[in-house]
C-alpha positions in Angstrom: 16.1 44.9 5.3 18.3 42.6 7.8 15.6 42.2 9.5 12.6 41.3 7.1 15.5 39.0 5.2 16.0 36.4 8.0 12.3 36.3 8.2 12.3 35.6 5.0 14.6 33.0 5.9 13.4 31.6 8.7 10.3 31.1 7.2 12.0 28.9 4.3 13.3 27.1 6.6 10.1 26.2 8.7 9.0 25.5 4.6 11.3 23.3 4.6 10.2 21.0 7.5 6.8 21.4 6.5 7.8 19.4 2.9 9.9 17.0 4.9 7.9 15.8 7.6 4.5 15.5 4.9 6.9 13.9 2.6 7.5 10.8 5.5 4.3 11.0 6.4 3.2 10.5 2.2 6.2 7.4 2.5 4.5 6.4 5.5 1.3 6.0 3.4 2.5 4.7 0.8 3.9 2.0 2.6 0.2 1.4 4.7 -1.6 1.1 1.1 1.3 -1.1 -0.5 1.3 -3.6 2.7 -2.9 -3.3 2.3 -2.6 -4.4 -1.7 0.1 -7.2 -1.0 -2.4 -8.5 1.6 -5.6 -8.5 -0.9 -3.7 -10.1 -3.6 -2.3 -12.6 -1.0 -6.3 -13.2 0.1 -7.4 -12.9 -3.6 -4.8 -15.4 -4.4 -6.0 -17.8 -1.7 -9.4 -17.5 -2.5 -8.7 -18.4 -6.7 -6.4 -21.7 -5.2 -9.3 -23.1 -2.9 -11.9 -22.3 -6.0 -9.5 -24.5 -8.5 -9.2 -27.2 -5.6 -12.9 -27.6 -5.2 -13.6 -27.4 -9.0 -10.9 -30.4 -9.7 -11.7 -32.4 -6.9 -15.5 -32.1 -8.4 -14.4 -32.6 -11.4 -12.9 -35.7 -10.0 -15.6 -37.2 -8.1 -17.3 -36.9 -11.3 -15.2 -38.7 -13.1 -15.0 -41.7 -10.7 -18.8 -41.9 -10.8 -19.0 -42.4 -14.7 
């Protein structure tokens, strides 16, 4: 019985370590994904601003021609 209890405790410790490791890995992946999302959003914002500026300059040049 004592040996079985020790094995059980050992396996609980192993499970705890595995769980902690998995949590760290998951946290890293979540952070990485957040970074990618932020980069994508910044890129989208930049493209939207460029498109807006392009349209605005076209409108201004069209207005000037009339």
